Biotite code that builds the C-alpha atoms (Angstrom):
import biotite.structure as struc

atoms = struc.array([
    struc.Atom([29.872, -3.757, 4.313], chain_id="A", res_id=1, res_name="MET", atom_name="CA", element="C"),
    struc.Atom([27.520, -5.159, 1.764], chain_id="A", res_id=2, res_name="THR", atom_name="CA", element="C"),
    struc.Atom([24.628, -7.166, 3.125], chain_id="A", res_id=3, res_name="LEU", atom_name="CA", element="C"),
    struc.Atom([23.633, -10.004, 1.347], chain_id="A", res_id=4, res_name="ALA", atom_name="CA", element="C"),
    struc.Atom([20.424, -10.025, -0.428], chain_id="A", res_id=5, res_name="PRO", atom_name="CA", element="C"),
    struc.Atom([17.258, -11.320, 1.375], chain_id="A", res_id=6, res_name="THR", atom_name="CA", element="C"),
    struc.Atom([15.812, -14.435, 0.095], chain_id="A", res_id=7, res_name="LEU", atom_name="CA", element="C"),
    struc.Atom([12.239, -15.800, 0.447], chain_id="A", res_id=8, res_name="THR", atom_name="CA", element="C"),
    struc.Atom([9.643, -17.829, -0.832], chain_id="A", res_id=9, res_name="THR", atom_name="CA", element="C"),
    struc.Atom([6.787, -16.397, -3.223], chain_id="A", res_id=10, res_name="LEU", atom_name="CA", element="C"),
    struc.Atom([4.227, -17.576, -0.770], chain_id="A", res_id=11, res_name="ASP", atom_name="CA", element="C"),
    struc.Atom([5.336, -14.656, 1.786], chain_id="A", res_id=12, res_name="ALA", atom_name="CA", element="C"),
    struc.Atom([5.341, -12.023, -1.059], chain_id="A", res_id=13, res_name="LEU", atom_name="CA", element="C"),
    struc.Atom([2.687, -9.315, -0.074], chain_id="A", res_id=14, res_name="LYS", atom_name="CA", element="C"),
    struc.Atom([0.250, -8.180, -2.539], chain_id="A", res_id=15, res_name="ALA", atom_name="CA", element="C"),
    struc.Atom([1.772, -5.406, -4.555], chain_id="A", res_id=16, res_name="GLY", atom_name="CA", element="C"),
    struc.Atom([5.363, -6.428, -4.231], chain_id="A", res_id=17, res_name="GLN", atom_name="CA", element="C"),
    struc.Atom([7.694, -7.373, -7.031], chain_id="A", res_id=18, res_name="SER", atom_name="CA", element="C"),
    struc.Atom([10.511, -9.694, -6.678], chain_id="A", res_id=19, res_name="ALA", atom_name="CA", element="C"),
    struc.Atom([12.972, -11.802, -9.067], chain_id="A", res_id=20, res_name="THR", atom_name="CA", element="C"),
    struc.Atom([13.006, -15.611, -9.076], chain_id="A", res_id=21, res_name="VAL", atom_name="CA", element="C"),
    struc.Atom([16.118, -17.132, -7.900], chain_id="A", res_id=22, res_name="ILE", atom_name="CA", element="C"),
    struc.Atom([15.331, -20.983, -7.799], chain_id="A", res_id=23, res_name="HIS", atom_name="CA", element="C"),
    struc.Atom([12.758, -23.601, -7.843], chain_id="A", res_id=24, res_name="LEU", atom_name="CA", element="C"),
    struc.Atom([12.941, -26.401, -5.362], chain_id="A", res_id=25, res_name="ALA", atom_name="CA", element="C"),
    struc.Atom([11.353, -29.858, -6.091], chain_id="A", res_id=26, res_name="PRO", atom_name="CA", element="C"),
    struc.Atom([7.955, -30.511, -4.409], chain_id="A", res_id=27, res_name="SER", atom_name="CA", element="C"),
    struc.Atom([7.702, -32.931, -1.489], chain_id="A", res_id=28, res_name="GLN", atom_name="CA", element="C"),
    struc.Atom([4.527, -34.889, -0.166], chain_id="A", res_id=29, res_name="GLY", atom_name="CA", element="C"),
    struc.Atom([1.936, -33.514, -2.503], chain_id="A", res_id=30, res_name="HIS", atom_name="CA", element="C"),
    struc.Atom([1.186, -36.484, -4.736], chain_id="A", res_id=31, res_name="GLY", atom_name="CA", element="C"),
    struc.Atom([2.796, -37.225, -7.925], chain_id="A", res_id=32, res_name="GLY", atom_name="CA", element="C"),
    struc.Atom([6.359, -36.468, -8.950], chain_id="A", res_id=33, res_name="ASP", atom_name="CA", element="C"),
    struc.Atom([7.634, -33.255, -7.248], chain_id="A", res_id=34, res_name="GLY", atom_name="CA", element="C"),
    struc.Atom([9.713, -32.587, -10.413], chain_id="A", res_id=35, res_name="ALA", atom_name="CA", element="C"),
    struc.Atom([6.305, -32.415, -12.260], chain_id="A", res_id=36, res_name="ASP", atom_name="CA", element="C"),
    struc.Atom([5.378, -29.391, -10.117], chain_id="A", res_id=37, res_name="VAL", atom_name="CA", element="C"),
    struc.Atom([8.601, -27.696, -10.647], chain_id="A", res_id=38, res_name="SER", atom_name="CA", element="C"),
    struc.Atom([8.489, -28.107, -14.426], chain_id="A", res_id=39, res_name="ARG", atom_name="CA", element="C"),
    struc.Atom([5.223, -27.079, -14.583], chain_id="A", res_id=40, res_name="ARG", atom_name="CA", element="C"),
    struc.Atom([6.325, -23.835, -12.911], chain_id="A", res_id=41, res_name="LEU", atom_name="CA", element="C"),
    struc.Atom([9.190, -23.584, -14.968], chain_id="A", res_id=42, res_name="MET", atom_name="CA", element="C"),
    struc.Atom([7.057, -24.017, -18.113], chain_id="A", res_id=43, res_name="GLU", atom_name="CA", element="C"),
    struc.Atom([4.974, -21.037, -17.030], chain_id="A", res_id=44, res_name="LEU", atom_name="CA", element="C"),
    struc.Atom([7.622, -18.791, -16.894], chain_id="A", res_id=45, res_name="GLY", atom_name="CA", element="C"),
    struc.Atom([8.759, -19.023, -13.129], chain_id="A", res_id=46, res_name="PHE", atom_name="CA", element="C"),
    struc.Atom([12.430, -19.267, -14.156], chain_id="A", res_id=47, res_name="VAL", atom_name="CA", element="C"),
    struc.Atom([15.858, -17.847, -12.558], chain_id="A", res_id=48, res_name="PRO", atom_name="CA", element="C"),
    struc.Atom([15.971, -14.279, -13.262], chain_id="A", res_id=49, res_name="GLY", atom_name="CA", element="C"),
    struc.Atom([12.461, -13.391, -14.162], chain_id="A", res_id=50, res_name="GLU", atom_name="CA", element="C"),
    struc.Atom([10.759, -10.543, -12.488], chain_id="A", res_id=51, res_name="ARG", atom_name="CA", element="C"),
    struc.Atom([7.407, -11.425, -11.197], chain_id="A", res_id=52, res_name="ILE", atom_name="CA", element="C"),
    struc.Atom([4.854, -9.538, -9.210], chain_id="A", res_id=53, res_name="ARG", atom_name="CA", element="C"),
    struc.Atom([2.291, -10.466, -6.352], chain_id="A", res_id=54, res_name="MET", atom_name="CA", element="C"),
    struc.Atom([-1.159, -9.395, -7.501], chain_id="A", res_id=55, res_name="LEU", atom_name="CA", element="C"),
    struc.Atom([-3.566, -10.830, -4.848], chain_id="A", res_id=56, res_name="LYS", atom_name="CA", element="C"),
    struc.Atom([-3.506, -13.237, -2.045], chain_id="A", res_id=57, res_name="ARG", atom_name="CA", element="C"),
    struc.Atom([-6.410, -15.239, -1.089], chain_id="A", res_id=58, res_name="GLY", atom_name="CA", element="C"),
    struc.Atom([-7.619, -16.292, 2.422], chain_id="A", res_id=59, res_name="LEU", atom_name="CA", element="C"),
    struc.Atom([-5.001, -17.624, 4.703], chain_id="A", res_id=60, res_name="PRO", atom_name="CA", element="C"),
    struc.Atom([-3.790, -20.960, 3.027], chain_id="A", res_id=61, res_name="GLY", atom_name="CA", element="C"),
    struc.Atom([-5.439, -20.069, -0.160], chain_id="A", res_id=62, res_name="GLY", atom_name="CA", element="C"),
    struc.Atom([-4.413, -19.470, -3.812], chain_id="A", res_id=63, res_name="PRO", atom_name="CA", element="C"),
    struc.Atom([-2.291, -16.674, -4.721], chain_id="A", res_id=64, res_name="VAL", atom_name="CA", element="C"),
    struc.Atom([-2.530, -14.627, -8.156], chain_id="A", res_id=65, res_name="ALA", atom_name="CA", element="C"),
    struc.Atom([0.888, -13.832, -9.564], chain_id="A", res_id=66, res_name="VAL", atom_name="CA", element="C"),
    struc.Atom([2.011, -12.123, -12.496], chain_id="A", res_id=67, res_name="LYS", atom_name="CA", element="C"),
    struc.Atom([4.900, -13.238, -14.891], chain_id="A", res_id=68, res_name="VAL", atom_name="CA", element="C"),
    struc.Atom([5.680, -11.285, -18.086], chain_id="A", res_id=69, res_name="GLY", atom_name="CA", element="C"),
    struc.Atom([2.234, -10.728, -19.464], chain_id="A", res_id=70, res_name="GLN", atom_name="CA", element="C"),
    struc.Atom([0.493, -13.669, -18.003], chain_id="A", res_id=71, res_name="SER", atom_name="CA", element="C"),
    struc.Atom([-1.340, -13.917, -14.838], chain_id="A", res_id=72, res_name="THR", atom_name="CA", element="C"),
    struc.Atom([-1.428, -17.305, -12.940], chain_id="A", res_id=73, res_name="PHE", atom_name="CA", element="C"),
    struc.Atom([-3.372, -18.382, -9.950], chain_id="A", res_id=74, res_name="ALA", atom_name="CA", element="C"),
    struc.Atom([-0.697, -20.822, -7.638], chain_id="A", res_id=75, res_name="LEU", atom_name="CA", element="C"),
    struc.Atom([-1.530, -22.831, -4.554], chain_id="A", res_id=76, res_name="ARG", atom_name="CA", element="C"),
    struc.Atom([0.273, -21.872, -1.545], chain_id="A", res_id=77, res_name="ARG", atom_name="CA", element="C"),
    struc.Atom([2.419, -25.145, -1.637], chain_id="A", res_id=78, res_name="PHE", atom_name="CA", element="C"),
    struc.Atom([3.453, -24.359, -5.325], chain_id="A", res_id=79, res_name="GLU", atom_name="CA", element="C"),
    struc.Atom([4.339, -20.636, -4.459], chain_id="A", res_id=80, res_name="ALA", atom_name="CA", element="C"),
    struc.Atom([6.466, -21.898, -1.715], chain_id="A", res_id=81, res_name="ALA", atom_name="CA", element="C"),
    struc.Atom([8.658, -23.695, -4.203], chain_id="A", res_id=82, res_name="LEU", atom_name="CA", element="C"),
    struc.Atom([9.758, -20.534, -5.652], chain_id="A", res_id=83, res_name="VAL", atom_name="CA", element="C"),
    struc.Atom([12.765, -18.835, -4.040], chain_id="A", res_id=84, res_name="SER", atom_name="CA", element="C"),
    struc.Atom([12.718, -15.237, -4.662], chain_id="A", res_id=85, res_name="ILE", atom_name="CA", element="C"),
    struc.Atom([14.502, -11.982, -4.075], chain_id="A", res_id=86, res_name="GLN", atom_name="CA", element="C"),
    struc.Atom([12.062, -9.187, -3.271], chain_id="A", res_id=87, res_name="PRO", atom_name="CA", element="C"),
    struc.Atom([12.753, -5.669, -4.780], chain_id="A", res_id=88, res_name="GLU", atom_name="CA", element="C"),
])
C-alpha cells in the first residue's frame, strides 16, 4: 500500500526544511486583485515543481525567509499560505 504524499502550505514549513511547490492559490481578502499576488509569487520563482527551502521564520504571524533557486525572499504569512507544497 502506497501512501499519498502529504501536502501542506509554505507558511507551515519549519525552518531548515525543504519542499517542492505543488500549486499556487489565488489570494482572497487582502486588498487588490488576488491574482496579482499569485502572479507575483510565480514571477519570483514559486512555480509548480520548484524546490524551495525555509530559511527562517519570524515571530508568530510575522514574515518568513524562503530560498528559491539562488534567491532569498521574505514573504508575508498570508502570501506563504497561498503556496501548496510537498515537504521533503
